[in-house]
Each structure stands twice: as structure tokens, then as C-alpha cells.
DRENTORKOL-3810 file (N, C-alpha, C; in nm, 4 decimals):
REM DRENTORKOL-3810
@n.u->0.2797; n.v->1.4757; n.w->0.9953; ca.u->0.3193; ca.v->1.5885; ca.w->1.0776; c.u->0.2267; c.v->1.7062; c.w->1.0462
@n.u->0.1885; n.v->1.7756; n.w->1.1497; ca.u->0.1037; ca.v->1.8936; ca.w->1.1330; c.u->0.1877; c.v->2.0139; c.w->1.0898
@n.u->0.1205; n.v->2.1154; n.w->1.0394; ca.u->0.1898; ca.v->2.2360; ca.w->0.9936; c.u->0.2738; c.v->2.3010; c.w->1.1021
@n.u->0.2330; n.v->2.2866; n.w->1.2287; ca.u->0.3058; ca.v->2.3500; ca.w->1.3383; c.u->0.4207; c.v->2.2633; c.w->1.3906
@n.u->0.4424; n.v->2.1469; n.w->1.3275; ca.u->0.5513; ca.v->2.0592; ca.w->1.3704; c.u->0.5090; c.v->1.9478; c.w->1.4628
@n.u->0.3880; n.v->1.9546; n.w->1.5172; ca.u->0.3375; ca.v->1.8476; ca.w->1.6019; c.u->0.3055; c.v->1.7254; c.w->1.5153
@n.u->0.3038; n.v->1.6105; n.w->1.5771; ca.u->0.2652; ca.v->1.4908; ca.w->1.5044; c.u->0.1800; c.v->1.4022; c.w->1.5928
@n.u->0.1154; n.v->1.3071; n.w->1.5308; ca.u->0.0248; ca.v->1.2160; ca.w->1.6002; c.u->0.0817; c.v->1.0752; c.w->1.5887
@n.u->0.0989; n.v->1.0087; n.w->1.7015; ca.u->0.1444; ca.v->0.8695; ca.w->1.6996; c.u->0.0315; c.v->0.7832; c.w->1.6466
@n.u->0.0642; n.v->0.6924; n.w->1.5573; ca.u->-0.0363; ca.v->0.6005; ca.w->1.5060; c.u->0.0066; c.v->0.4578; c.w->1.5377
@n.u->-0.0862; n.v->0.3649; n.w->1.5207; ca.u->-0.0531; ca.v->0.2239; ca.w->1.5390; c.u->0.0484; c.v->0.1829; c.w->1.4320
@n.u->0.1117; n.v->0.0690; n.w->1.4499; ca.u->0.2203; ca.v->0.0291; ca.w->1.3620; c.u->0.1752; c.v->-0.0289; c.w->1.2284
@n.u->0.0514; n.v->-0.0745; n.w->1.2189; ca.u->0.0043; ca.v->-0.1295; ca.w->1.0922; c.u->0.0171; c.v->-0.0259; c.w->0.9812
@n.u->0.0567; n.v->-0.0702; n.w->0.8621; ca.u->0.0756; ca.v->0.0216; ca.w->0.7491; c.u->-0.0479; c.v->0.1055; c.w->0.7214
@n.u->-0.1660; n.v->0.0448; n.w->0.7356; ca.u->-0.2899; ca.v->0.1167; ca.w->0.7058; c.u->-0.3169; c.v->0.2312; c.w->0.8026
@n.u->-0.2474; n.v->0.2347; n.w->0.9143; ca.u->-0.2707; ca.v->0.3373; ca.w->1.0163; c.u->-0.1795; c.v->0.4587; c.w->1.0016
@n.u->-0.0808; n.v->0.4500; n.w->0.9172; ca.u->0.0140; ca.v->0.5603; ca.w->0.9036; c.u->0.0414; c.v->0.5926; c.w->0.7582
@n.u->0.1529; n.v->0.6600; n.w->0.7342; ca.u->0.1868; ca.v->0.7039; ca.w->0.5987; c.u->0.2993; c.v->0.6209; c.w->0.5369
@n.u->0.3467; n.v->0.5187; n.w->0.6078; ca.u->0.4554; ca.v->0.4350; ca.w->0.5574; c.u->0.4093; c.v->0.2899; c.w->0.5469
@n.u->0.4610; n.v->0.2191; n.w->0.4492; ca.u->0.4284; ca.v->0.0782; ca.w->0.4307; c.u->0.5343; c.v->-0.0040; c.w->0.5040
@n.u->0.5011; n.v->-0.0488; n.w->0.6248; ca.u->0.5986; ca.v->-0.1197; ca.w->0.7080; c.u->0.6449; c.v->-0.2495; c.w->0.6435
@n.u->0.5563; n.v->-0.3181; n.w->0.5707; ca.u->0.5974; ca.v->-0.4401; ca.w->0.5022; c.u->0.7066; c.v->-0.4086; c.w->0.4006
@n.u->0.6892; n.v->-0.3056; n.w->0.3210; ca.u->0.7884; ca.v->-0.2706; ca.w->0.2192; c.u->0.9203; c.v->-0.2254; c.w->0.2823
@n.u->0.9115; n.v->-0.1575; n.w->0.3949; ca.u->1.0336; ca.v->-0.1162; ca.w->0.4650; c.u->1.1086; c.v->-0.2389; c.w->0.5149
@n.u->1.0359; n.v->-0.3297; n.w->0.5805; ca.u->1.0995; ca.v->-0.4519; ca.w->0.6310; c.u->1.1503; c.v->-0.5378; c.w->0.5157
@n.u->1.0789; n.v->-0.5427; n.w->0.4044; ca.u->1.1215; ca.v->-0.6200; ca.w->0.2883; c.u->1.2518; c.v->-0.5633; c.w->0.2318
@n.u->1.2618; n.v->-0.4317; n.w->0.2249; ca.u->1.3851; ca.v->-0.3692; ca.w->0.1741; c.u->1.5035; c.v->-0.4036; c.w->0.2648
@n.u->1.4816; n.v->-0.3993; n.w->0.3956; ca.u->1.5891; ca.v->-0.4364; ca.w->0.4885; c.u->1.6256; c.v->-0.5836; c.w->0.4718
@n.u->1.5257; n.v->-0.6675; n.w->0.4614; ca.u->1.5486; ca.v->-0.8110; ca.w->0.4454; c.u->1.6218; c.v->-0.8408; c.w->0.3142
@n.u->1.5765; n.v->-0.7794; n.w->0.2059; ca.u->1.6331; ca.v->-0.8065; ca.w->0.0738; c.u->1.7769; c.v->-0.7581; c.w->0.0597
@n.u->1.8178; n.v->-0.6647; n.w->0.1445; ca.u->1.9565; ca.v->-0.6156; ca.w->0.1413; c.u->2.0412; c.v->-0.6789; c.w->0.2513
@n.u->1.9874; n.v->-0.7865; n.w->0.3120; ca.u->2.0588; ca.v->-0.8618; ca.w->0.4164; c.u->2.0974; c.v->-0.7759; c.w->0.5367
@n.u->2.0099; n.v->-0.6845; n.w->0.5733; ca.u->2.0333; ca.v->-0.6010; ca.w->0.6916; c.u->2.0497; c.v->-0.6907; c.w->0.8136
@n.u->2.1530; n.v->-0.6655; n.w->0.8939; ca.u->2.1747; ca.v->-0.7484; ca.w->1.0135; c.u->2.1937; c.v->-0.6649; c.w->1.1390
@n.u->2.1378; n.v->-0.5432; n.w->1.1372; ca.u->2.1482; ca.v->-0.4564; ca.w->1.2540; c.u->2.0266; c.v->-0.4694; c.w->1.3444
@n.u->2.0140; n.v->-0.3749; n.w->1.4335; ca.u->1.9021; ca.v->-0.3732; ca.w->1.5274; c.u->1.7821; c.v->-0.3038; c.w->1.4645
@n.u->1.6638; n.v->-0.3561; n.w->1.4922; ca.u->1.5386; ca.v->-0.2957; ca.w->1.4468; c.u->1.4480; c.v->-0.2843; c.w->1.5681
@n.u->1.3953; n.v->-0.1656; n.w->1.5901; ca.u->1.3033; ca.v->-0.1467; ca.w->1.7026; c.u->1.2092; c.v->-0.0325; c.w->1.6712
@n.u->1.0891; n.v->-0.0364; n.w->1.7265; ca.u->0.9991; ca.v->0.0775; ca.w->1.7093; c.u->1.0509; c.v->0.1949; c.w->1.7913
@n.u->1.0553; n.v->0.3100; n.w->1.7316; ca.u->1.1111; ca.v->0.4277; ca.w->1.7965; c.u->1.0108; c.v->0.4945; c.w->1.8897
@n.u->0.8857; n.v->0.4926; n.w->1.8528; ca.u->0.7822; ca.v->0.5602; ca.w->1.9307; c.u->0.6614; c.v->0.4704; c.w->1.9468
@n.u->0.5754; n.v->0.5079; n.w->2.0368; ca.u->0.4511; ca.v->0.4348; ca.w->2.0573; c.u->0.3499; c.v->0.5222; c.w->2.1295
@n.u->0.2258; n.v->0.4809; n.w->2.1180; ca.u->0.1176; ca.v->0.5545; ca.w->2.1843; c.u->0.1067; c.v->0.5072; c.w->2.3288
@n.u->0.0519; n.v->0.5902; n.w->2.4139; ca.u->0.0155; ca.v->0.5467; ca.w->2.5487; c.u->-0.1225; c.v->0.4823; c.w->2.5376
@n.u->-0.1290; n.v->0.3518; n.w->2.5645; ca.u->-0.2542; ca.v->0.2776; ca.w->2.5503; c.u->-0.2827; c.v->0.2020; c.w->2.6784
@n.u->-0.4051; n.v->0.1510; n.w->2.6895; ca.u->-0.4481; ca.v->0.0676; ca.w->2.8009; c.u->-0.4253; c.v->0.1344; c.w->2.9360
@n.u->-0.4529; n.v->0.2646; n.w->2.9414; ca.u->-0.4436; ca.v->0.3382; ca.w->3.0663; c.u->-0.3023; c.v->0.3735; c.w->3.1101
@n.u->-0.2060; n.v->0.3489; n.w->3.0239; ca.u->-0.0667; ca.v->0.3801; ca.w->3.0586; c.u->-0.0498; c.v->0.5310; c.w->3.0736
@n.u->0.0234; n.v->0.5707; n.w->3.1738; ca.u->0.0511; ca.v->0.7124; ca.w->3.1984; c.u->0.2015; c.v->0.7316; c.w->3.1939
@n.u->0.2511; n.v->0.7723; n.w->3.0786; ca.u->0.3950; ca.v->0.7884; ca.w->3.0622; c.u->0.4261; c.v->0.9086; c.w->2.9757
@n.u->0.5497; n.v->0.9180; n.w->2.9349; ca.u->0.5927; ca.v->1.0277; ca.w->2.8493; c.u->0.5262; c.v->1.0116; c.w->2.7125
@n.u->0.4558; n.v->1.1143; n.w->2.6632; ca.u->0.3893; ca.v->1.1027; ca.w->2.5339; c.u->0.4876; c.v->1.0602; c.w->2.4242
@n.u->0.4454; n.v->0.9642; n.w->2.3436; ca.u->0.5289; ca.v->0.9164; ca.w->2.2339; c.u->0.6151; c.v->0.7973; c.w->2.2697
@n.u->0.6205; n.v->0.7612; n.w->2.3967; ca.u->0.7082; ca.v->0.6520; ca.w->2.4380; c.u->0.6330; c.v->0.5465; c.w->2.5181
@n.u->0.5114; n.v->0.5166; n.w->2.4752; ca.u->0.4320; ca.v->0.4158; ca.w->2.5442; c.u->0.4987; c.v->0.2791; c.w->2.5391
@n.u->0.5144; n.v->0.2182; n.w->2.6540; ca.u->0.5809; ca.v->0.0881; ca.w->2.6633; c.u->0.4990; c.v->-0.0212; c.w->2.5963
@n.u->0.3694; n.v->-0.0261; n.w->2.6245; ca.u->0.2856; ca.v->-0.1325; ca.w->2.5697; c.u->0.2809; c.v->-0.1270; c.w->2.4167
@n.u->0.2635; n.v->-0.0079; n.w->2.3610; ca.u->0.2522; ca.v->0.0035; ca.w->2.2166; c.u->0.3853; c.v->-0.0261; c.w->2.1479
@n.u->0.4956; n.v->0.0100; n.w->2.2102; ca.u->0.6256; ca.v->-0.0254; ca.w->2.1513; c.u->0.6451; c.v->-0.1769; c.w->2.1545
@n.u->0.5961; n.v->-0.2434; n.w->2.2585; ca.u->0.6039; ca.v->-0.3897; ca.w->2.2641; c.u->0.5181; c.v->-0.4510; c.w->2.1530
@n.u->0.3992; n.v->-0.3963; n.w->2.1301; ca.u->0.3173; ca.v->-0.4436; ca.w->2.0190; c.u->0.3879; c.v->-0.4188; c.w->1.8858
@n.u->0.4547; n.v->-0.3056; n.w->1.8755; ca.u->0.5266; ca.v->-0.2710; ca.w->1.7527; c.u->0.6375; c.v->-0.3694; c.w->1.7213
@n.u->0.7160; n.v->-0.4073; n.w->1.8202; ca.u->0.8252; ca.v->-0.5009; ca.w->1.7942; c.u->0.7699; c.v->-0.6382; c.w->1.7606
@n.u->0.6573; n.v->-0.6760; n.w->1.8206; ca.u->0.5945; ca.v->-0.8037; ca.w->1.7854; c.u->0.5492; c.v->-0.8010; c.w->1.6392
@n.u->0.4956; n.v->-0.6889; n.w->1.5957; ca.u->0.4525; ca.v->-0.6727; ca.w->1.4564; c.u->0.5725; c.v->-0.6816; c.w->1.3628
@n.u->0.6801; n.v->-0.6115; n.w->1.3947; ca.u->0.7997; ca.v->-0.6155; ca.w->1.3105; c.u->0.8597; c.v->-0.7557; c.w->1.3068
@n.u->0.8612; n.v->-0.8247; n.w->1.4203; ca.u->0.9098; ca.v->-0.9628; ca.w->1.4232; c.u->0.8238; c.v->-1.0525; c.w->1.3344
@n.u->0.6942; n.v->-1.0323; n.w->1.3357; ca.u->0.6051; ca.v->-1.1110; ca.w->1.2517; c.u->0.6298; c.v->-1.0862; c.w->1.1034
@n.u->0.6505; n.v->-0.9604; n.w->1.0666; ca.u->0.6832; ca.v->-0.9300; ca.w->0.9271; c.u->0.8140; c.v->-0.9965; c.w->0.8869
@n.u->0.9150; n.v->-0.9875; n.w->0.9745; ca.u->1.0465; ca.v->-1.0463; ca.w->0.9442; c.u->1.0349; c.v->-1.1978; c.w->0.9273
@n.u->0.9592; n.v->-1.2628; n.w->1.0166; ca.u->0.9432; ca.v->-1.4079; ca.w->1.0069; c.u->0.8759; c.v->-1.4451; c.w->0.8747
@n.u->0.7741; n.v->-1.3704; n.w->0.8341; ca.u->0.7064; ca.v->-1.3974; ca.w->0.7075; c.u->0.8024; c.v->-1.3824; c.w->0.5908
@n.u->0.8862; n.v->-1.2802; n.w->0.5938; ca.u->0.9844; ca.v->-1.2600; ca.w->0.4869; c.u->1.0859; c.v->-1.3748; c.w->0.4832
@n.u->1.1284; n.v->-1.4198; n.w->0.5988; ca.u->1.2231; ca.v->-1.5318; ca.w->0.6063; c.u->1.1623; c.v->-1.6605; c.w->0.5484
@n.u->1.0365; n.v->-1.6835; n.w->0.5774; ca.u->0.9711; ca.v->-1.8055; ca.w->0.5326; c.u->0.9353; c.v->-1.8014; c.w->0.3836
@n.u->0.9338; n.v->-1.6844; n.w->0.3246; ca.u->0.8993; ca.v->-1.6701; ca.w->0.1836; c.u->1.0199; c.v->-1.6433; c.w->0.0946
@n.u->1.1375; n.v->-1.6855; n.w->0.1390; ca.u->1.2598; ca.v->-1.6645; ca.w->0.0581; c.u->1.2494; c.v->-1.7413; c.w->-0.0709
END
């Protein structure tokens, strides 16, 4: 977040932001979380013209990424 309160949407990979998505998903998995998980925000990509912060394509990529992390955690029990 910038000093003025604005923020920049980043890609979902941990290396692109300030949070380790694998560790977050691992914590949820390790505590047997059984609720809903979804990306809250996304970038407008591939020429999409929508409300800033709510890009449909990037949120779809985000949920695919989270599903992949969850599957890896399930397979490594």
C-alpha cells in the first residue's frame, strides 16, 4: 500500500507480492479449513476493460493458482 492509501494489484504468485500464498494455503490446509477460498481482487489483463481491481481473467487465474496449491498440499499429506 502506498502512503496515500492507494495500492497496486499484483499477480497471485508469492514472488509478485508481499504475502507467501503457499504458506497461507498451508496454514488453512493444516488447520482443516473447510470454508470458501477465492481471490478477492485481480488486475485487468488481456485488454479487459472493467472496474479496477476486479479483473475477471486475473481472478480466474488466481483461483486456478490457489486450487493448484491446495491440490499439492493434499497430495503431500
